[in-house]
C-alpha positions in Angstrom: 27.6 -14.3 52.1 30.2 -13.0 49.7 29.0 -10.8 46.8 30.7 -10.8 43.4 29.4 -8.4 40.8 30.4 -9.0 37.2 30.1 -12.6 38.3 29.7 -14.2 34.8 32.5 -12.1 33.3 36.2 -13.0 32.9 37.7 -11.9 36.3 34.5 -12.2 38.3 34.0 -15.9 37.4 37.7 -16.8 38.1 37.4 -15.0 41.4 34.3 -17.1 42.3 36.1 -20.3 41.3 39.0 -19.3 43.6 36.7 -18.4 46.5 34.9 -21.8 46.2 38.3 -23.6 46.1 39.2 -21.7 49.3 36.1 -23.0 51.0 33.8 -20.0 50.7 30.5 -21.7 49.8 27.9 -18.9 50.1 28.6 -16.9 47.0 26.0 -14.5 45.5 26.6 -13.9 41.8 25.5 -10.5 40.5 25.4 -9.7 36.8 23.3 -9.2 33.7 22.7 -12.8 32.9 21.2 -12.3 29.4 24.5 -13.0 27.6 24.3 -16.8 27.2 27.9 -17.3 26.1 29.3 -15.4 29.1 27.1 -17.5 31.5 29.2 -20.6 30.6 31.8 -19.2 32.9 29.6 -20.1 35.9 28.6 -23.6 34.8 29.6 -26.2 37.4 30.1 -23.6 40.1 28.1 -23.8 43.3 26.4 -20.4 43.4 24.0 -19.8 46.2 21.9 -17.2 44.3 22.0 -15.4 41.0 20.9 -11.8 41.3 20.2 -9.6 38.3 22.4 -6.5 38.2 19.6 -4.0 38.1 17.7 -5.7 40.9 20.7 -6.0 43.2 20.0 -3.0 45.5 16.5 -4.1 46.1 17.9 -7.6 47.0 20.6 -5.9 49.1 18.0 -4.0 51.3 16.5 -7.4 52.4 19.8 -9.3 52.8 22.5 -6.8 53.9 22.8 -8.2 57.4 24.1 -11.5 56.0 26.8 -10.0 53.7 30.4 -10.5 54.8 32.2 -8.9 51.9 31.6 -7.4 48.4 33.8 -7.7 45.4 32.5 -5.1 42.9 34.2 -6.4 39.7 31.4 -5.6 37.3 32.0 -2.8 34.8 31.8 -1.8 31.2 35.4 -2.4 30.0 35.4 -1.7 26.2 38.4 0.6 25.7 37.2 1.1 22.0 33.9 2.6 23.1 33.9 6.4 23.1 30.5 7.3 24.3 31.0 8.3 27.9 27.3 7.9 28.8 27.6 4.2 28.3 30.2 4.0 31.1 28.6 6.5 33.4 25.9 4.2 34.7 27.8 1.1 35.5 31.3 2.4 36.2 30.4 5.6 38.0 26.8 5.8 39.3 26.4 2.1 40.1 29.8 2.1 41.9 28.9 5.2 44.0 25.7 3.5 45.1 27.6 0.3 46.0 30.1 2.4 48.0 27.3 4.2 49.9 25.4 1.1 50.9 28.7 -0.6 52.0 29.5 2.5 54.1 26.1 2.6 55.6 26.0 -1.1 56.6 29.7 -1.5 57.4 30.5 -4.0 54.7 34.1 -4.3 53.4 34.4 -3.5 49.7 37.0 -4.3 46.9 36.3 -2.6 43.6 37.9 -2.8 40.2 39.7 0.3 39.0 42.1 0.1 36.0 45.6 0.9 34.7 43.7 2.8 31.9 43.6 5.7 34.4 47.3 6.2 33.9 46.8 7.3 30.3 50.2 7.7 28.5 52.0 7.5 31.8 53.0 11.1 32.0 53.0 10.8 35.8 54.4 7.3 36.0 52.7 4.2 37.3 53.1 4.5 41.1 49.8 4.1 43.0 50.3 7.4 44.9 46.9 8.7 45.8 48.1 12.3 45.8 48.9 12.0 42.0 45.5 10.4 41.0 43.7 13.7 40.3 46.6 14.6 37.8 46.2 11.5 35.7 45.0 11.8 32.1 43.2 8.7 30.8 43.2 8.2 27.0 39.6 6.9 26.6 36.1 7.2 28.2 36.6 3.8 30.0 39.7 5.1 31.8 38.0 8.4 32.5 35.1 6.6 34.2 37.4 4.6 36.4 39.4 7.8 37.2 36.2 9.7 38.1 35.2 7.0 40.6 38.7 6.8 42.1 38.7 10.5 42.7 35.2 10.5 44.1 36.0 7.6 46.5 39.1 9.4 47.9 37.0 12.4 48.8 34.4 10.5 50.8 34.1 11.1 54.6 31.9 8.0 55.0 33.6 4.8 53.8 33.3 1.1 54.1 35.2 -0.3 57.2 37.7 -1.6 54.7 38.0 -0.8 51.1 40.4 -1.2 48.2 40.4 0.0 44.6 42.5 -2.2 42.4 44.1 -0.8 39.3 44.1 -3.9 37.1 46.8 -3.9 34.4 46.6 -6.2 31.3 44.9 -9.2 32.7 44.9 -12.5 30.8 43.8 -16.1 31.5 40.9 -18.5 31.4 37.2 -17.6 31.1 37.6 -14.9 28.4 36.0 -16.9 25.6 33.1 -14.5 25.4 35.1 -11.2 25.2 35.5 -10.9 21.4 37.7 -8.0 20.4 38.5 -7.2 24.1 40.0 -10.6 24.8 43.7 -10.9 25.5 46.4 -11.0 22.8 47.2 -14.6 24.0 43.6 -15.6 23.3 43.7 -14.0 19.8 47.1 -15.4 19.0 45.9 -18.9 19.9 42.8 -18.6 17.7 44.8 -17.2 14.8 47.4 -19.9 15.0 44.6 -22.6 14.9 43.1 -20.9 11.8 46.2 -19.7 9.8 49.3 -20.9 11.6 50.3 -17.2 12.0 49.6 -14.1 14.2 49.2 -10.5 13.3 50.1 -7.9 15.9 49.4 -4.2 15.8 52.1 -2.2 14.1 53.7 0.6 16.2 52.7 4.1 15.2 55.1 5.6 17.7 58.8 6.1 16.6 60.0 5.2 20.1 58.8 1.7 19.8 59.5 -0.9 17.1 56.6 -3.1 15.8 55.6 -5.5 18.4 57.8 -4.0 21.1 55.0 -2.0 22.7 55.3 -2.8 26.4 52.6 -3.7 28.8 52.3 -5.2 32.3 50.6 -8.5 31.7 49.2 -10.1 34.8 47.8 -13.6 35.0 44.2 -13.7 36.4 45.1 -16.4 38.9 47.6 -14.0 40.5 45.0 -11.2 40.5 42.4 -13.3 42.4 45.0 -14.3 44.9 45.4 -10.7 45.8 41.7 -10.3 46.1 41.5 -13.1 48.7 44.5 -11.6 50.6 42.7 -8.3 50.8 39.5 -9.9 52.0 41.3 -12.0 54.6 43.9 -9.5 55.9 42.1 -6.2 55.3 45.2 -4.0 55.4 45.3 -0.2 54.9 42.3 1.0 52.9 43.7 2.4 49.7 43.9 2.3 45.9 46.4 -0.3 44.8 48.1 -1.3 41.6 47.5 -4.9 40.5 50.0 -5.9 37.8 52.9 -8.3 37.6 55.4 -5.4 38.2 57.2 -6.3 34.9 56.6 -4.8 31.5 56.9 -7.2 28.5 56.4 -6.8 24.8 53.5 -8.0 22.7 56.1 -10.0 20.7 57.0 -11.8 24.0 53.4 -12.6 24.5 52.7 -13.9 21.0 56.0 -15.9 20.8 55.3 -17.6 24.1 51.9 -18.6 22.8 53.5 -20.3 19.8 56.1 -22.0 22.2 53.3 -23.4 24.4 51.9 -25.0 21.2 55.3 -26.3 20.3 55.3 -24.2 17.1 57.8 -21.8 15.5 56.6 -18.2 15.8 55.3 -16.7 12.6 54.3 -13.1 13.3 53.4 -10.3 11.0 52.0 -6.8 11.7 48.9 -4.8 10.7 48.0 -1.1 11.3 46.4 -0.3 14.6 42.7 0.5 14.0 42.1 4.2 13.5 39.5 4.4 16.3 42.0 3.4 19.0 45.3 4.5 17.4 45.5 7.9 19.1 44.4 6.4 22.5 46.9 3.6 22.6 49.1 2.9 25.6 52.6 2.1 24.5 54.0 1.3 27.9 52.6 0.3 31.3 54.3 -1.2 34.3 52.8 -1.4 37.8 54.7 -0.2 40.8 53.8 -2.9 43.2 55.6 -1.7 46.3 52.5 -0.3 48.1 50.8 -3.8 48.1 54.1 -5.5 49.2 54.5 -3.0 52.1 51.0 -4.2 53.3 52.4 -7.7 53.6 51.6 -9.3 50.2 54.6 -11.7 49.6 53.2 -14.2 47.1 55.1 -14.4 43.8 53.4 -13.7 40.5 53.6 -16.0 37.5 56.2 -15.0 34.9 54.8 -14.3 31.5 56.3 -17.6 30.3 54.6 -19.5 33.2 51.3 -17.8 32.8 51.0 -18.3 29.1 52.0 -21.9 29.2 49.4 -22.7 31.9 46.7 -20.7 30.1 47.4 -22.3 26.7 48.0 -25.9 27.7 45.5 -26.3 30.6 42.6 -24.1 29.4 42.7 -23.0 25.7 43.9 -26.4 24.3 41.5 -28.2 26.6 38.6 -25.8 25.9 38.3 -25.6 29.7 37.0 -23.0 32.1 38.4 -22.2 35.5 
């Protein structure tokens, strides 16, 4: 059995699709399945069993001997939510419990961390574990991921193999349900359909022109390839960056969405919402050398390649991965 938590979500559902394509047929999907729109991500996927998130550890007690690997992708990911208590249960306490049962029963574990832990980037974007306690996340979501990373690094008892993955700005199919937190590509596509135009956030930092805020955008298909590599190869247990390794502007992202639709870009700007303005990352770029040194050689999609594939093969077709 392979367990995937957050199974009905964006990354979790693409990971399941990728595992199935790779011939792994005994997949256990763990999530809160009460969100009907999100559950569409799992339609037409051969899931062995659906386990409700809050009942998982009871299920685990009865089935742990059959489990080969756990991908703990489930998390509360809303960067605009500022009540830390909301993140503490899923992103911290639940993850600690997952770690402990994997350590006890010798089950390899990959879990989702986040580039939000890097904050404004005062200490750079190198996945150096000695620097992790110094990082200053800008929001409670990032703080929750940081808290668990620090806790994991201190543990004497650990799974036989484990990896924490600092996901950068992930985009791609299966994010129809994400609303405000969906990628800029998804929102650009929807706005083009409705108005023929796109509005990006204005820069409130004098070092960056409007639309030239820089992020490391990583295509979800590349992300799940790394997940399978870690499961199959089980290199050095560590916390790894998972981005493309190349920072690009939001203007690049939006323009390429227009190009994928064979349209001339028509882009305007609006003020960044007050609730996130002071907590906004203006630059991120993953240092990917650590993963490469562990033997990962597969190339990542360029932004142009990823946007074209996402728009033409999924958004325009209203298709799931």
